N, C-alpha and C positions, 0 to 999 in steps of 0.2 A: 504493500500500500504506500509506503514511503517512496519507493522507487517510482511508482506510478504518479504520485503527486509531484515529485521533482521533475520528471520528464514532462508532465503537463505544463508546469510553470515555465520550463525552458522553451518549449514550443511556443507558448503564448508570447513570451517576451521577445523571442527571435522574430516571430511573425510581425509583431507590433513594430519593432525597430525597422524591419525591412519595408513595411508599408509606409512608415513615416519618412524613410529615406527616399522612396520613390516619388512621394508627393503627387500621386495621381489617384483620383477618386475611384475610377473604374477598376484599376488594378487593386486598390485597397479592398473593394468589395469582393474581388476574386480571392485575394489572400485571406480575408476574413472567413469566407465560406470554407475554403480548404483547411484553414487552420482549426476551425471548430470541429470539423469532422475528423481530422487527423488526431486531434487531442483525445477525442472520445474513443476512437478506434485503438489508439496506442494504449490508453488506460485499460481498455477491455482485454487486449492481448496480454499485457503485463500481469493483470490480476488473474487471468486464467492460468498462465504459466506458473505464477506464484502458488496458486491453489494446488495445481498438479504436483509441483515440487514438494510442497508441505505434506500432502497425502502420501507421497512416495517414501517418506521417512518412517512410516509405520509398517512393521513386518506383516501384520495381519492384513492390512489394506494392500500391501504389495502382493501377497498371495492371492487376494481376491482379484486384484488387477490382472494377474497372470491367468486366472480362470476366465475372467471376462474377455481378455484378449483372445482366448481360444475360440470364442464365438464372436469375434469382432465383426464378421460379415453381417451376422444377424443383428448385432447391436447397431452397426452403422445404418442398416436399413431401417430399423425402428426409429432411431434418433433422426435420421434424415426425413422420414415421413412425418414425424411429429413436429419437427421444426422447419419444415419446408417453407412456410410463409415467412417466418422470422429470417431465415437465411436469404430468401429472395429479396426481402426488404433491405437487408444489409448489403447484399451485392449491388442492388439498385442504387443504394446510397453512395457506394464507391463510384459507380458509373456517373451519377449526377455530380459528384464532387470533381471528377476528372474532366468530364465534358462541359459541365457548368451551363446547362440551358437556363438555369436560374441561379441567382446569387443573393446574398443577404442584402435586403433593401430594394430588390427589384419589384416592380409592379407587375403582377401576373394574374392570369385568369385560367382556372383549371375547372373544366366542366361547368358546373353552375356556381362555383365559388370564385371570388376575385379579391385581391388585396395585396398587401406588401409582405414579402418573404421575411420572416422574423428569425428563423433558425432552420438549419438543416442538420437533423440528428441521425443516429445510426439507423433507426427503423422508420422514421417518419419526418416530414417537413412541416413546420409551423407557419401558417399564413394568417396574418392579421387583417381583418376586414376594415372597411372605412368607418364603421360604427364601433370599432374596438373589439369585436368578438374574434376569437382565435379558432382556426380550423386546423386539425391535425390530419394530414394526408399521408397515407403509406407511400414510401418511396417507390414501391413497385408500380403503383398507379401512375406516378409521375413519369417513370422511365418508359412505360408502355402506352401511355395515353397522349392526348393532344394537349399541348401546353402553349398558352399565349403569353409572351413576355414583351411588354411595351417599353421596357427600358434596358434591354440587353445591349443595344448599340448606342442609343442617344440617352443622355442623362435627363433630357426634357421630353415629355410626352404630350400629345395633343389633348386639349380639353374639349370633350365632346359629350353631349347629353342628348337623350331622346325624349320626345313628348308625344304621347298618343292623344289625338283629338278626334271627335266624331266626324263622319263624312259630311254631315250637314253644314259644317262651317265653311266659309268662303276661303279656299286655299290661298288665293292671292292676297287677301286681307291678312291672313295669318302670317304668311311669309314676309309681307311688308312690315308688320308689327314687330316680328322677331328681328328683322334686319336693322331696325332702329334702336336696338338695345345698345347701351354704352359699351364701347370697345369694338364696334363694327364687327360683330360676329357674322359667320356665314350660315345662312339658314337654307335648308333644302328638304325636299320630300324624300324620305328614305324608303317608305313602303306604303302601299295602299292595300287594305284588306277589308273584309266584310264588317269587322268590328270597329274600324276606324282608320285614320291616317297617322303614320309615324313620321314626325318631323324631327330632323337631325339638326342640332345647333352646335356649332364649334366656335371657339374663341381662343386663339393663340395656343401657347404651350405652357406647361407648368411642371414642377417637379413631382415625381410619383407620390411622395408623402403628402403633398398639398393638394393632390387631385380631388379627393372627396370634398374638402372644404370649398374649393373653387367650383366644383360641379354643383354643389348645393346653392351657392350664390348665383350661378348662371340660371338654374331652374327658377329661383326666386325672381330674377330679373325678367325671365320670360313670362311668368305669371303676371307680373306687374304690367308688362307691356300689353299683354292680351286684355287685361282688365281696363287699362286706359283706353283701348280701342273699342271697348264695349263687347268684345267677343265672348268673354266669360258670361255676360248677361244673356247673350243669345243662347249660350250653352245651357244656362239654368232654365231659360224659358222653354227650350226644346225638351 
């Protein structure tokens, strides 16, 4: 345990000094992701080796180990079947750490969940949503599923929100009202369906961490603009 703690601290300080020396944000996030996973994996390996070494000091356990090794094929099959999901997540975590389709601080969307990557652990990844909730996603799902990363290349991401409005509203009036919002946003029709029209509103770029706050403000500005044009009154009347 002492060796594991010392190695963990050494990796942490080494990675921190390297990130500070490079002075690049994108590389710092890469180093941070790899460093966290490496620290946990190294600690696990050291503790397992230490436990096996300690157990080997007892003669009774050594004889038991010899008996167990005689049926190692059956034991390996049983352990492999029981821990297949855990091992799959661990191997997927190694793949994610090396390839890095996502990093600490990235803004990502995974299936129905979206948010900021908070941590990449041995078996799962922690994603924090815009409202503060945390989602724990198994690493195997990340490695085999579809992952959207809005900040993997650029530190700034587009600020874009969707508004669903009824078909009865005048589309030209809605687009004109949205285009007059402060900051000269771009308003367009994204989709037309039987249940309504999806209007897409975009305004500049923001950092991934500030996106939920700015998106909320943009939606509020859109509602205010529609109210001033009397479009929300038409919606209530209909």
